[in-house]
C-alpha positions in Angstrom: 9.6 -11.6 6.8 8.4 -8.6 8.0 5.7 -7.8 5.2 4.3 -11.2 6.1 4.2 -11.1 9.8 2.8 -7.8 9.5 -0.2 -8.7 7.2 -0.5 -12.0 9.6 -0.9 -9.8 12.6 -3.8 -7.5 11.0 -5.2 -10.4 9.6 -6.0 -11.9 13.0 -6.8 -8.3 14.4 -9.6 -8.4 11.6 -10.5 -11.8 12.5 -11.7 -10.7 15.8 -14.6 -8.4 14.2 -15.3 -9.8 10.6 -16.8 -12.9 9.8 -17.5 -15.3 6.6 -20.8 -14.9 4.8 -21.6 -11.0 5.9 -23.6 -8.6 3.8 -21.8 -5.7 2.2 -23.3 -2.9 5.0 -22.8 -5.3 7.7 -18.9 -5.5 6.4 -18.4 -1.8 6.3 -20.0 -1.3 9.5 -17.7 -4.2 11.3 -14.7 -2.6 9.4 -15.0 0.2 10.7 -15.8 -0.8 14.2 -12.3 -2.9 13.8 -10.6 0.3 12.6 -12.0 2.4 15.5 -11.2 0.0 17.7 -7.3 -0.2 16.4 -7.1 3.8 16.7 -8.4 4.0 20.4 -5.5 1.8 21.6 -2.9 3.5 19.8 -4.6 7.1 20.9 -4.9 5.4 24.7 -1.4 4.1 24.4 0.0 7.5 23.5 -1.9 9.5 25.8 -0.6 6.8 28.6 3.3 7.8 27.1 2.7 11.6 27.2 0.7 12.1 30.3 2.2 10.0 32.7 5.4 8.9 34.6 6.0 4.9 35.2 7.1 3.8 38.8 11.0 2.9 39.1 11.3 -0.4 41.0 14.7 -1.3 40.2 18.3 -0.9 41.5 19.3 0.7 38.3 17.0 3.7 38.5 19.4 6.1 37.0 19.4 3.6 33.5 15.5 3.4 34.2 14.6 7.0 34.5 16.5 7.7 31.4 14.6 4.7 29.6 11.3 6.1 30.6 12.0 9.8 29.2 12.9 8.2 25.7 11.1 5.2 25.2 7.2 4.9 25.0 5.3 3.1 27.6 5.6 -0.7 26.0 8.9 -0.2 25.0 9.9 1.0 28.7 8.0 -2.2 29.9 10.4 -4.4 27.9 13.4 -2.7 28.9 12.5 -3.0 32.6 12.2 -6.8 32.1 15.9 -6.5 30.7 16.9 -4.9 33.6 15.4 -7.7 35.4 16.9 -10.5 33.4 20.4 -8.5 34.1 20.4 -9.5 37.8 20.6 -13.1 36.6 24.1 -12.6 34.5 27.0 -13.9 36.0 30.5 -12.1 35.1 32.8 -14.0 33.8 36.1 -11.3 33.5 37.2 -8.6 31.2 39.6 -8.2 28.5 41.4 -5.2 27.2 42.1 -4.7 23.8 43.7 -1.5 21.8 40.7 0.4 21.8 38.1 -1.2 23.1 37.2 -4.2 26.0 35.8 -7.4 25.9 33.3 -8.6 28.7 32.1 -12.2 29.3 28.7 -13.5 30.9 27.1 -16.3 31.6 23.6 -16.9 33.3 22.0 -18.7 36.3 21.2 -22.5 36.1 22.0 -22.1 32.2 25.5 -23.9 31.8 27.3 -23.6 28.4 26.1 -20.9 27.4 28.1 -17.4 27.2 27.6 -14.1 25.5 30.4 -11.5 24.7 29.8 -7.7 24.2 32.7 -5.6 22.8 32.5 -1.8 24.4 34.4 1.1 22.8 34.8 3.8 25.3 35.8 6.1 22.8 33.1 6.2 20.7 30.3 4.2 23.6 29.6 1.8 20.5 28.5 -1.8 22.1 27.9 -5.0 20.4 27.1 -7.9 21.8 27.3 -11.6 20.3 23.4 -12.3 21.1 22.4 -10.3 18.4 19.5 -9.0 20.0 19.5 -5.5 19.6 20.5 -5.7 15.8 17.1 -7.9 15.4 14.7 -6.3 17.7 16.3 -2.6 18.6 16.1 -3.0 22.1 19.1 -3.0 24.6 20.0 -6.5 25.7 20.6 -7.6 29.4 24.4 -7.9 28.7 24.7 -4.7 27.5 22.7 -3.4 30.2 25.3 -5.2 32.4 28.3 -3.5 30.8 26.6 0.1 31.5 26.5 -0.7 35.2 30.5 -1.8 35.0 31.0 1.3 33.3 29.1 3.3 35.8 26.8 5.1 33.1 23.4 6.9 34.2 22.2 6.9 30.6 21.6 4.4 27.7 24.5 4.8 25.2 23.5 6.3 22.3 24.7 3.2 19.8 21.8 1.6 21.8 19.0 3.4 21.0 16.7 3.1 18.1 15.0 6.4 16.9 11.9 4.4 15.5 11.2 3.2 19.5 11.4 6.7 21.4 8.8 9.3 21.6 10.1 11.7 18.9 9.4 8.8 16.3 6.0 9.7 15.3 6.2 13.4 15.5 9.7 13.4 13.4 7.8 11.0 10.9 4.9 13.0 10.4 7.0 16.3 9.5 9.2 14.0 7.0 6.0 12.5 5.5 4.9 16.2 5.0 8.0 17.2 3.9 7.5 14.6 1.1 4.3 15.8 -0.4 5.1 16.9 -4.3 3.5 19.7 -6.4 1.7 17.3 -8.5 0.2 15.5 -5.2 -0.8 19.1 -4.0 -2.4 20.2 -7.4 -4.0 16.9 -7.1 -5.8 17.7 -4.0 -6.4 21.5 -4.9 -8.2 20.1 -8.5 -10.2 17.7 -6.3 -11.4 20.1 -4.0 -12.7 22.7 -6.5 -14.8 20.1 -8.8 -16.6 18.9 -5.6 -17.5 22.6 -5.3 -17.9 23.5 -8.5 -20.3 20.4 -9.6 -22.8 21.5 -6.7 -22.6 24.8 -7.7 -23.4 24.2 -11.4 -26.2 21.8 -9.9 -28.1 24.5 -8.7 -27.1 27.3 -11.8 -28.9 24.8 -14.6 -32.4 25.0 -12.6 -32.9 28.3 -14.0 -32.1 30.2 -17.0 -31.0 33.0 -15.2 -28.5 31.4 -12.8 -27.3 29.5 -15.9 -26.0 32.6 -17.9 -24.9 34.0 -14.2 -22.6 31.3 -13.9 -21.8 30.9 -17.3 -20.2 34.7 -17.4 -19.0 34.5 -14.1 -17.0 31.0 -15.2 -15.5 32.8 -18.4 -14.1 35.7 -16.7 -12.8 33.6 -13.8 -11.1 31.3 -16.7 -9.5 34.2 -18.3 -8.3 35.1 -14.4 -7.1 31.5 -13.7 -5.1 31.7 -17.0 -3.4 34.8 -16.6 -2.1 33.6 -12.9 -0.8 30.6 -14.6 1.1 32.4 -17.2 2.6 35.0 -15.1 3.9 31.9 -12.7 5.5 29.9 -15.6 3.2 27.6 -16.5 2.8 26.5 -20.0 -1.0 27.0 -20.8 -1.5 25.2 -24.8 -4.2 27.1 -26.6 -7.2 24.7 -27.5 -6.4 22.2 -24.9 -7.0 21.6 -21.3 -4.4 22.9 -18.9 -5.7 20.1 -16.1 -3.0 17.8 -15.3 -4.1 14.2 -16.2 -5.5 13.2 -12.6 -7.5 9.9 -12.1 -7.1 6.5 -13.2 -5.2 5.8 -16.7 -5.6 3.1 -19.1 -4.1 -0.4 -18.1 -1.1 -1.7 -19.5 -1.5 -4.0 -22.5 -0.2 -7.2 -21.7 1.0 -10.0 -23.7 -1.4 -12.8 -24.0 0.1 -16.0 -21.8 0.8 -19.6 -23.0 1.7 -20.3 -26.8 0.1 -17.9 -28.7 1.6 -18.8 -31.9 -0.9 -22.1 -31.7 -3.9 -20.4 -30.2 -6.5 -20.0 -32.4 -6.3 -16.1 -32.5 -3.2 -16.2 -34.4 -4.8 -18.3 -36.9 -5.6 -16.4 -40.0 -9.4 -16.9 -41.2 -10.2 -19.2 -43.9 -11.5 -17.3 -47.1 -15.5 -17.6 -48.2 -15.7 -20.0 -50.9 -18.5 -20.8 -53.3 -20.5 -23.9 -52.5 -20.8 -24.9 -56.1 -17.5 -24.2 -57.7 -15.5 -24.1 -54.7 -13.9 -20.5 -56.1 -13.0 -17.9 -53.9 -14.6 -14.4 -54.9 -18.4 -14.7 -55.0 -21.1 -16.8 -53.3 -23.6 -19.6 -54.3 -26.2 -17.0 -55.4 -23.8 -14.9 -57.7 -22.0 -18.4 -59.1 -21.7 -18.0 -62.9 -22.2 -21.6 -63.2 -25.9 -21.2 -62.0 -28.2 -21.0 -65.0 -30.4 -17.9 -63.6 -33.3 -18.1 -66.3 -34.6 -21.8 -65.0 -34.8 -20.2 -62.0 -32.2 -22.7 -60.1 -30.8 -19.9 -58.2 -33.9 -19.6 -56.0 -34.1 -23.7 -55.9 -30.4 -23.7 -54.5 -31.0 -21.0 -52.2 -34.0 -22.9 -50.6 -31.9 -26.1 -50.4 -29.2 -24.3 -48.7 -31.5 -23.7 -45.6 -33.6 -27.3 -46.0 -31.8 -28.1 -42.6 -33.8 -25.4 -40.7 -37.5 -26.4 -41.4 -38.2 -29.2 -38.6 -39.6 -32.4 -39.6 -43.2 -32.5 -40.6 -43.2 -28.8 -42.1 -44.1 -28.6 -45.9 -40.8 -27.6 -47.6 -41.3 -24.5 -49.7 -42.1 -25.3 -53.4 -38.9 -25.3 -56.1 
């Protein structure tokens, strides 16, 4: 469901810029403008989150201030709305258990709807029956009411999801950089060197002097790079390229779909038979039953191609 919703959201975003029957160069330009708009909105939201502080307008200012310091601007506004919804809740009682407390709530003008929040003081874990935190990752109004009853000045750590905090982007970028493999780094270096040396080779190939200098320099540099690879411990096969097999490889062989036993590809090819004796191994021209001395071979050859002459055209003499 997540992947489908995300894809549909991106399609709705690009449909504002892209239209049907666009030419290729128009599509590329419109696609770049849509990406520019998306990145501009993201940069604007990030700048507002890092360089400005929202106004605190509710009565629960300690919780609201703590949310402003950890949440992004968009999530802070949603948390602000949850604080407003908390004012419509009605406290129906509390039960003391062995290691936790259960709070019961109902909502103003909504009869028959009740919610329960279990709170563990030792671990500060909260769980609400509405399951909004499990679904979206944002503390609901029922949890905020329990925080007010417990005189909390900060949001409980169990009610915080790292993906909605300001540090999620920075930590995510560092995590992605740490996951780069040595193969990917080697592939990047290989591509950069190829682009540089291709330009130099195009210049060196235009003159004989440049060709000789480039050839000598390449030979010396190749020996030097080979020594560095051997010193590092990389196995270099003699007479073979030591470059990794980067790029797109051959596609995988896929079996034919459907009934392959009854397809024409699976049927064996019929052997060619002689038109005179119907024996396999020779043709009509070399058939031993034909009388080569009387010239019947030539007549048989022309008879074979009689159908190719149009109507009214004189046929060859036999």
